[in-house]
C-alpha positions as CSV (number, residue, x, y, z in Angstrom):
1,X,141.7,18.2,78.8
2,X,142.9,15.0,80.5
3,X,141.9,12.8,77.5
4,X,143.5,15.2,75.0
5,X,146.8,15.7,76.8
6,X,147.3,12.7,79.0
7,X,148.2,15.1,81.9
8,X,147.4,14.3,85.5
9,X,143.9,15.3,86.7
10,X,145.1,18.0,89.2
11,X,147.1,19.7,86.5
12,X,144.2,19.6,84.1
13,X,141.9,21.2,86.6
14,X,144.3,24.1,87.0
15,X,144.7,24.5,83.2
16,X,140.9,24.5,82.7
17,X,140.5,27.1,85.5
18,X,143.1,29.2,83.7
19,X,141.1,28.9,80.4
20,X,143.9,27.1,78.7
21,X,142.8,25.0,75.8
22,X,144.4,21.5,75.1
23,X,146.5,22.7,72.2
24,X,148.1,25.4,74.4
25,X,148.7,23.1,77.4
26,X,152.3,22.2,76.6
27,X,153.4,25.8,76.0
28,X,151.6,26.9,79.1
29,X,153.4,24.3,81.3
30,X,156.8,25.2,79.8
31,X,156.8,29.0,79.4
32,X,159.9,30.3,77.6
33,X,161.3,33.7,77.1
34,X,162.0,32.8,73.5
35,X,158.2,32.6,72.8
36,X,156.9,35.1,75.3
37,X,159.4,37.9,75.5
38,X,157.9,41.0,73.8
39,X,159.9,43.1,71.4
40,X,161.5,45.8,73.6
41,X,160.9,48.3,70.8
42,X,157.1,48.0,71.4
43,X,157.6,50.4,74.3
44,X,157.7,54.1,73.6
45,X,161.1,55.9,74.1
46,X,162.9,52.5,74.1
47,X,165.2,53.5,71.3
48,X,166.1,56.9,72.9
49,X,166.8,55.2,76.2
50,X,169.0,52.5,74.8
51,X,170.9,54.9,72.6
52,X,171.7,57.3,75.5
53,X,172.7,54.4,77.8
54,X,175.1,52.9,75.2
55,X,176.5,56.4,74.6
56,X,177.2,56.8,78.3
57,X,178.9,53.4,78.5
58,X,181.0,53.9,75.3
59,X,182.0,57.4,76.3
60,X,183.0,56.4,79.8
61,X,180.5,58.9,81.2
62,X,179.5,59.0,84.9
63,X,176.2,57.3,85.5
64,X,174.0,57.4,88.6
65,X,171.1,55.0,89.3
66,X,168.3,56.5,91.3
67,X,166.1,53.7,92.7
68,X,163.0,53.3,94.7
69,X,163.5,51.7,98.2
70,X,161.4,48.6,97.7
71,X,162.2,45.2,96.2
72,X,161.3,46.1,92.7
73,X,163.4,49.3,92.9
74,X,166.3,47.4,94.5
75,X,166.2,44.6,91.9
76,X,165.9,47.1,89.1
77,X,169.0,48.9,90.3
78,X,170.9,45.7,90.8
79,X,170.1,44.7,87.2
80,X,171.5,47.9,85.8
81,X,174.6,47.9,88.1
82,X,175.3,44.2,87.2
83,X,175.0,44.9,83.5
84,X,177.3,48.0,83.7
85,X,179.8,46.1,85.8
86,X,180.1,43.3,83.2
87,X,180.9,46.0,80.7
88,X,183.6,47.4,83.0
89,X,181.7,50.4,84.2
90,X,180.7,51.5,87.7
91,X,177.7,53.6,88.6
92,X,176.6,55.5,91.7
93,X,173.6,54.1,93.5
94,X,171.2,56.5,95.2
95,X,168.1,55.4,97.1
96,X,166.1,58.1,98.9
97,X,165.3,57.9,102.6
98,X,161.6,57.0,103.0
99,X,161.1,59.4,105.9
100,X,163.4,62.3,105.1
101,X,162.9,62.4,101.3
102,X,159.8,60.3,100.5
103,X,159.1,58.3,97.4
104,X,160.9,59.0,94.2
105,X,163.3,61.6,92.9
106,X,163.4,65.0,94.7
107,X,164.9,68.2,93.4
108,X,167.7,68.4,95.9
109,X,169.0,64.9,95.3
110,X,168.7,65.1,91.6
111,X,170.4,68.5,91.4
112,X,173.3,67.1,93.5
113,X,173.7,64.0,91.3
114,X,173.5,66.1,88.2
115,X,176.6,68.2,89.3
116,X,178.8,65.1,89.2
117,X,177.2,62.8,86.7
118,X,176.4,62.8,83.0
119,X,173.4,60.5,83.1
120,X,170.9,59.7,85.8
121,X,168.7,56.6,85.3
122,X,165.6,56.5,87.5
123,X,164.3,53.0,88.1
124,X,160.9,52.1,89.5
125,X,160.2,55.8,89.9
126,X,160.3,59.1,88.1
127,X,157.2,59.1,85.9
128,X,155.5,61.8,88.0
129,X,158.7,63.6,89.1
130,X,158.4,66.8,87.0
131,X,160.2,69.2,89.3
132,X,162.9,66.8,90.4
133,X,163.9,65.9,86.8
134,X,163.8,69.6,85.8
135,X,166.3,70.2,88.7
136,X,168.8,67.8,87.2
137,X,170.5,70.5,85.1
138,X,173.6,69.5,83.3
139,X,172.8,65.8,83.3
140,X,170.5,63.7,81.1
141,X,167.8,61.6,82.7
142,X,166.2,58.3,81.7
143,X,163.1,57.0,83.5
144,X,162.5,53.2,83.6
145,X,159.3,52.8,85.5
146,X,155.9,51.1,85.6
147,X,153.8,53.4,87.8
148,X,150.7,55.1,86.3
149,X,151.6,58.2,84.2
150,X,149.7,61.4,83.6
151,X,148.8,62.9,80.3
152,X,152.1,64.8,80.2
153,X,155.6,63.4,81.1
154,X,158.6,65.0,82.7
155,X,161.3,66.5,80.4
156,X,163.6,63.5,80.3
157,X,165.6,61.9,77.4
158,X,163.3,58.9,77.7
159,X,160.4,57.7,79.8
160,X,160.1,53.9,79.2
161,X,156.9,52.8,81.0
162,X,154.2,50.4,79.9
163,X,151.7,52.4,82.0
164,X,152.2,55.7,80.2
165,X,148.9,57.2,79.0
166,X,149.9,56.8,75.4
167,X,150.8,53.1,75.7
168,X,148.5,50.3,74.6
169,X,148.4,48.7,78.1
170,X,149.3,45.2,76.7
171,X,152.4,45.2,78.9
172,X,150.9,47.0,81.9
173,X,151.5,43.9,84.1
174,X,155.3,44.2,83.9
175,X,157.2,45.3,87.1
176,X,159.9,47.9,86.8
177,X,162.6,45.2,86.8
178,X,161.1,43.7,83.7
179,X,161.1,47.1,82.0
180,X,164.8,47.4,82.9
181,X,165.4,43.9,81.6
182,X,163.8,44.8,78.3
183,X,166.0,47.9,78.0
184,X,169.1,45.7,78.6
185,X,167.8,43.1,76.0
186,X,167.7,45.9,73.4
187,X,171.0,47.3,74.5
188,X,172.7,43.9,74.2
189,X,171.2,43.5,70.7
190,X,172.6,46.8,69.5
191,X,176.0,46.1,71.1
192,X,176.1,42.7,69.5
193,X,175.4,44.3,66.1
194,X,178.4,46.5,66.7
195,X,180.5,43.4,67.3
196,X,181.0,44.1,71.0
197,X,180.8,41.6,73.8
198,X,177.6,41.7,75.8
199,X,176.7,40.9,79.4
200,X,174.9,37.6,80.4
201,X,171.2,38.5,80.8
202,X,170.0,35.0,81.5
203,X,172.0,35.0,84.7
204,X,170.0,38.1,85.8
205,X,166.6,36.5,85.7
206,X,166.8,35.8,89.4
207,X,166.4,39.5,90.0
208,X,163.5,39.8,87.6
209,X,161.7,36.9,89.2
210,X,162.2,38.3,92.7
211,X,160.8,41.7,91.7
212,X,157.9,40.2,89.8
213,X,156.7,38.2,92.8
214,X,157.6,40.7,95.5
215,X,155.8,43.6,93.7
216,X,152.7,41.4,93.3
217,X,152.8,41.6,89.5
218,X,150.2,39.3,87.8
219,X,151.8,36.0,86.9
220,X,150.5,36.0,83.4
221,X,152.3,36.1,80.0
222,X,156.0,36.7,80.1
223,X,155.9,37.2,83.8
224,X,155.4,33.5,84.2
225,X,158.5,32.8,82.2
226,X,160.5,35.4,84.2
227,X,159.6,33.7,87.5
228,X,159.9,30.1,86.3
229,X,163.3,30.6,84.7
230,X,164.4,33.0,87.4
231,X,163.8,30.5,90.1
232,X,166.1,28.0,88.2
233,X,168.8,30.7,88.1
234,X,168.4,31.5,91.8
235,X,168.8,27.8,92.7
236,X,172.4,28.0,91.4
237,X,173.2,30.5,94.3
238,X,175.5,32.5,92.0
239,X,174.3,35.9,93.3
240,X,176.0,36.5,96.7
241,X,173.3,38.7,98.0
242,X,170.4,36.3,97.4
243,X,172.4,33.4,98.6
244,X,173.2,35.2,101.8
245,X,169.6,36.2,102.3
246,X,168.5,32.6,101.8
247,X,171.0,31.5,104.4
248,X,170.1,34.0,107.1
249,X,166.4,33.1,106.5
250,X,167.2,29.5,107.1
251,X,166.0,28.3,103.6
252,X,167.2,24.7,103.1
253,X,165.0,24.0,100.0
254,X,165.1,25.1,96.4
255,X,163.5,28.6,96.1
256,X,159.8,28.9,95.2
257,X,157.6,31.9,94.4
258,X,156.4,31.7,98.0
259,X,160.0,32.2,99.2
260,X,160.4,35.3,97.0
261,X,157.2,36.9,98.2
262,X,157.2,36.0,101.9
263,X,160.8,35.2,102.9
264,X,163.3,37.1,100.8
265,X,161.1,40.0,99.8
266,X,160.3,41.3,103.3
267,X,163.9,41.2,104.3
268,X,165.0,43.2,101.3
269,X,162.2,45.7,102.0
270,X,163.2,46.0,105.6
271,X,166.0,48.4,104.8
272,X,163.8,50.8,103.1
273,X,161.0,50.5,105.7
274,X,162.8,51.1,109.0
275,X,166.5,51.1,108.3
276,X,169.0,52.5,105.7
277,X,167.2,52.8,102.4
278,X,169.9,51.5,100.1
279,X,170.6,48.3,102.1
280,X,168.4,46.1,99.9
281,X,169.8,47.3,96.6
282,X,173.4,47.0,97.9
283,X,172.8,43.5,99.1
284,X,171.3,42.4,95.7
285,X,174.2,44.0,93.8
286,X,177.0,42.9,96.1
287,X,179.8,40.8,94.5
288,X,181.8,40.0,97.7
289,X,180.3,37.2,99.7
290,X,181.4,38.6,103.0
291,X,179.9,42.0,102.3
292,X,176.7,40.3,101.1
293,X,176.5,38.2,104.3
294,X,177.0,41.3,106.5
295,X,174.2,43.2,104.6
296,X,171.9,40.2,104.7
297,X,172.3,39.8,108.5
298,X,171.5,43.5,109.0
299,X,168.4,43.2,106.8
300,X,167.3,40.1,108.7
301,X,167.7,42.0,112.0
302,X,165.7,45.0,110.6
303,X,163.0,42.6,109.4
304,X,162.6,41.4,113.0
305,X,162.3,44.9,114.2
306,X,159.9,45.7,111.4
307,X,157.6,42.9,112.5
308,X,157.4,44.3,116.0
309,X,156.6,47.8,114.8
310,X,154.1,46.4,112.4
311,X,152.2,44.4,115.0
312,X,151.7,47.4,117.2
313,X,150.4,49.6,114.3
314,X,148.3,46.8,113.0
315,X,146.4,46.3,116.2
316,X,145.8,50.1,116.6
317,X,144.7,50.5,112.9
318,X,142.3,47.6,113.0
319,X,140.7,48.9,116.2
320,X,140.3,52.3,114.6
321,X,138.9,50.9,111.4
322,X,136.4,48.7,113.2
323,X,135.2,51.7,115.1
324,X,134.8,53.6,111.9
325,X,133.1,50.6,110.2
326,X,134.4,47.8,108.0
327,X,131.6,47.8,105.5
328,X,132.4,51.1,103.7
329,X,134.0,51.1,100.2
330,X,137.3,52.2,101.8
331,X,138.7,51.0,105.1
332,X,141.2,53.5,106.5
333,X,143.0,54.5,109.7
334,X,145.4,57.3,110.6
335,X,147.3,58.2,113.8
336,X,150.2,60.2,115.1
337,X,153.6,58.6,114.9
338,X,152.8,55.5,112.9
339,X,156.0,54.5,111.2
340,X,155.8,55.3,107.4
341,X,157.7,52.1,106.7
342,X,155.0,49.7,107.9
343,X,151.8,51.5,106.9
344,X,151.8,49.7,103.5
345,X,152.0,46.3,105.2
346,X,149.3,47.2,107.6
347,X,147.1,48.4,104.8
348,X,147.5,45.0,103.1
349,X,146.4,43.3,106.3
350,X,143.3,45.5,106.6
351,X,142.5,44.8,102.9
352,X,142.9,41.0,103.4
353,X,140.7,41.1,106.5
354,X,137.9,43.1,105.0
355,X,138.0,42.4,101.2
356,X,138.0,46.2,100.6
357,X,140.6,48.7,99.6
358,X,142.5,50.0,102.6
359,X,144.6,53.0,103.4
360,X,146.8,53.5,106.5
361,X,148.4,56.9,107.3
362,X,151.0,58.0,109.7
363,X,150.6,61.6,110.8
364,X,153.5,63.9,111.6
365,X,153.0,67.6,112.1
366,X,150.7,69.1,109.5
367,X,151.0,66.2,107.1
368,X,150.3,62.5,106.9
369,X,152.1,59.9,104.7
370,X,150.2,56.8,103.9
371,X,150.0,53.8,101.7
372,X,147.1,51.9,100.2
373,X,146.3,48.4,98.9
374,X,143.5,47.4,96.7
375,X,141.3,44.4,95.7
376,X,140.9,42.9,92.3
377,X,138.9,45.0,89.9
378,X,139.4,48.3,91.8
379,X,142.1,50.7,90.4
380,X,143.4,52.4,93.6
381,X,146.4,54.1,91.8
382,X,144.1,55.9,89.4
383,X,141.8,57.1,92.1
384,X,144.6,58.4,94.2
385,X,146.1,60.2,91.2
386,X,142.7,61.8,90.5
387,X,142.5,62.9,94.2
388,X,145.9,64.6,93.9
389,X,144.8,66.3,90.7
390,X,141.7,67.6,92.5
391,X,144.0,69.1,95.2
392,X,142.8,66.9,98.1
393,X,146.2,65.3,98.3
394,X,149.6,67.0,98.4
395,X,151.0,64.1,96.4
396,X,149.8,60.7,95.3
397,X,150.4,57.9,92.7
398,X,150.9,54.2,92.2
399,X,149.3,51.4,90.2
400,X,146.1,49.4,90.3
401,X,146.8,47.4,93.4
402,X,149.0,49.7,95.5
403,X,149.4,53.5,96.0
404,X,151.2,56.0,98.1
405,X,150.0,59.4,99.2
406,X,150.7,62.5,101.2
407,X,147.8,64.5,102.7
408,X,147.5,67.7,104.8
409,X,146.2,66.9,108.2
410,X,143.2,69.3,107.8
411,X,142.3,67.6,104.6
412,X,142.4,64.0,105.9
413,X,138.7,63.4,106.4
414,X,137.5,65.0,103.2
415,X,140.2,63.3,101.2
416,X,139.3,59.9,102.5
417,X,135.6,60.5,102.0
418,X,136.3,61.5,98.4
419,X,138.6,58.5,97.9
420,X,135.9,56.2,99.2
421,X,133.4,57.8,96.8
422,X,135.7,57.2,93.8
423,X,136.4,53.6,94.8
424,X,132.7,52.9,95.3
425,X,132.1,53.8,91.6
426,X,134.5,51.0,90.7
427,X,132.6,48.5,92.8
428,X,134.6,48.7,96.1
429,X,132.5,47.5,99.0
430,X,129.7,46.1,96.9
431,X,130.5,42.5,98.0
432,X,130.7,40.8,101.3
433,X,133.6,38.8,102.7
434,X,136.0,37.5,100.1
435,X,134.8,34.3,98.4
436,X,136.9,31.3,99.1
437,X,137.1,29.4,95.8
438,X,137.7,25.7,96.3
439,X,139.1,23.7,93.4
440,X,138.4,20.2,94.6
441,X,137.7,18.1,97.8
442,X,140.6,15.9,98.9
443,X,141.2,13.2,101.5
444,X,144.2,13.5,103.8
445,X,145.7,10.3,102.5
446,X,145.7,11.7,98.9
447,X,147.8,14.7,99.8
448,X,151.2,13.3,98.8
449,X,154.5,14.8,97.6
450,X,153.8,13.3,94.1
451,X,150.5,15.2,94.0
452,X,152.2,18.5,94.9
453,X,154.9,17.9,92.3
454,X,152.2,17.4,89.7
455,X,150.5,20.6,90.7
456,X,153.7,22.6,90.7
457,X,154.1,21.8,87.0
458,X,151.3,24.3,86.4
459,X,153.0,27.1,88.3
460,X,154.4,29.5,89.3
461,X,151.5,30.6,91.5
462,X,150.9,34.0,92.8
463,X,149.0,37.2,91.8
464,X,146.3,36.4,89.1
465,X,147.5,32.8,89.1
466,X,146.6,31.3,92.5
467,X,147.6,27.9,93.6
468,X,144.7,25.4,93.7
469,X,142.8,25.3,97.0
470,X,141.5,22.0,98.4
471,X,138.8,21.3,100.9
472,X,139.3,18.5,103.4
473,X,135.7,17.6,104.5
474,X,134.6,16.3,107.9
475,X,138.0,15.9,109.6
476,X,139.0,15.7,113.2
477,X,141.5,18.0,114.8
478,X,144.1,15.7,116.4
479,X,146.4,18.3,117.8
480,X,146.4,22.1,117.8
481,X,148.6,24.8,119.5
482,X,149.6,28.4,119.1
483,X,153.1,29.0,117.7
484,X,155.1,32.1,117.0
485,X,153.3,35.4,117.1
486,X,149.7,34.4,116.6
487,X,150.1,31.4,114.3
488,X,148.3,28.1,114.6
489,X,149.9,24.7,114.1
490,X,147.7,21.6,114.0
491,X,147.3,18.1,112.6
492,X,144.1,16.5,111.5
493,X,142.8,13.2,110.2
494,X,139.7,11.6,108.7
495,X,139.6,8.5,110.9
496,X,140.9,6.2,108.2
497,X,144.5,6.3,109.4
498,X,145.9,9.2,107.4
499,X,146.8,12.4,109.1
500,X,148.1,15.8,107.8
501,X,149.9,18.7,109.4
502,X,148.7,22.3,108.8
503,X,149.8,25.8,109.6
504,X,147.5,28.9,109.7
505,X,149.5,32.1,109.8
506,X,148.0,34.9,111.7
507,X,145.1,32.6,112.8
508,X,144.8,34.3,116.2
509,X,144.2,37.7,114.5
510,X,140.7,36.3,113.8
511,X,138.6,33.8,115.7
512,X,139.9,31.0,113.5
513,X,142.8,30.2,115.8
514,X,140.6,30.2,119.0
515,X,137.9,28.1,117.4
516,X,140.3,25.4,116.2
517,X,142.5,25.3,119.2
518,X,139.5,24.9,121.5
519,X,137.8,22.4,119.1
520,X,136.5,20.2,121.9
521,X,136.4,17.1,119.7
522,X,134.2,18.8,117.0
523,X,134.8,18.0,113.4
524,X,135.5,20.6,110.7
525,X,135.8,21.2,107.0
526,X,139.2,22.7,106.3
527,X,140.4,24.6,103.3
528,X,143.8,25.7,102.1
529,X,146.7,25.1,99.8
530,X,149.2,22.2,99.8
531,X,152.9,22.6,100.0
532,X,156.1,20.7,100.8
533,X,157.5,21.5,104.3
534,X,161.3,21.3,104.5
535,X,162.5,20.8,108.1
536,X,165.6,19.2,109.5
537,X,166.6,17.8,106.1
538,X,163.2,16.0,105.8
539,X,160.2,16.7,103.5
540,X,156.6,16.4,104.4
541,X,153.3,17.6,103.1
542,X,151.6,20.5,104.8
543,X,148.4,22.3,104.4
544,X,148.6,26.1,104.5
545,X,145.2,26.5,106.2
546,X,143.1,29.5,105.1
547,X,139.7,28.8,106.6
548,X,137.5,26.3,108.4
549,X,133.8,25.6,108.9
550,X,132.0,23.4,111.4
551,X,131.2,20.0,109.9
552,X,127.9,19.6,111.7
């Protein structure tokens, strides 16, 4: 690869690991929408959805946008609201309350919206909402979603979803925001054919990038172009909501995929988790900088509260799961009063700690509402959907890597036993701890900003496209201390004069933090991913430490 392309060695290593051949290296490193964007009309019902949307705009009809309460839902709603606003049309935003209404459209809300609107567009939800959509009498309904569908679909004007049973699956990796974007691409094409002005879609790629990363969509194909170009758009700070969120989070560097997933995403999600459900979508769609700042500050405050609630639930869930056993195909925990807004995050933590699918459920009265996260190769959404069809769940659905469910209290044990059985058939629990794949060994002195810039050329990195991981062999811990809520900050060197800083988030949730902070002069092999740390206007190289092993 290096001889054929002349590219730096670290970049070539990444390309080879991605099974990119030399002739495709240039296009892979410079993904463009022009070459990667699929024809929107490949998706079923696209024509009907676009035709009805344009008719509503042209006829000055009243439009409502019904959105999920997570980042993908909020970004999808903001895309549609932005597009309509540029055409001089306003729309009603409706986001259901997680606790009072649950996920997706519900009959009462849809019936209420239908009484005062001509068209309801459901984004990031609706594919399984048969009763709710049937209740929207007097209004047309369009569903723009990406969650797994059943063999039948609700009676809507259109259900545009790459994860319908009758789709090919070629676009199954798209988040809902990308589906909405494709609808708007086709709508713009048709408006342009009619000689009408069209909204600027390229300026909306910041929202698509945010949703793609925050919803943990695989960074393959067109998703890479969405994120790469969306980050460029976001760096211009033209969207008041995203600029305000970056400011309250203290970001003083150009945005990266990491910032989308771990800095901005959690704050947008915080409204739907423990606050007012529509705060995230309102912030993303805000046009007034002062309003955006107020919403961002509220989301930041809620995110702090969310972390406190999450920490308490995580500790209790881990203790319960350990008592039940962490070597089963499914790791799960359930208890009275666990906040529904954090069970998904805690499930993700259990999944990461055990390398097994995990489900965490908060019980309230006769029911429990839970969320699950899966591991590569195990389709949790399909298993949950099958469980609901068998009657062991009151409700359930999702996609391969994440799912939500509602279960009757007296069915909890049999439901989880059956779910574990279904997941075991897909290979869940067959392996041990998650393998730590190391791309190359490195000396501390070689970890330079130039090296990281070369590596970033092969990005963006994320789900299905991990950043390269380096091992630093036989190094001495020079300084180590606990910072924040269970994180470890340290510096290390190889005895040749070079030293490198490192941060291990959540290190004290395992024995990693204790072992390294009490190193006693012992030497270690360290492994993790390199990044540029921006602090006080200065830049330095930092290792995001993931694991360590004694060097002796």
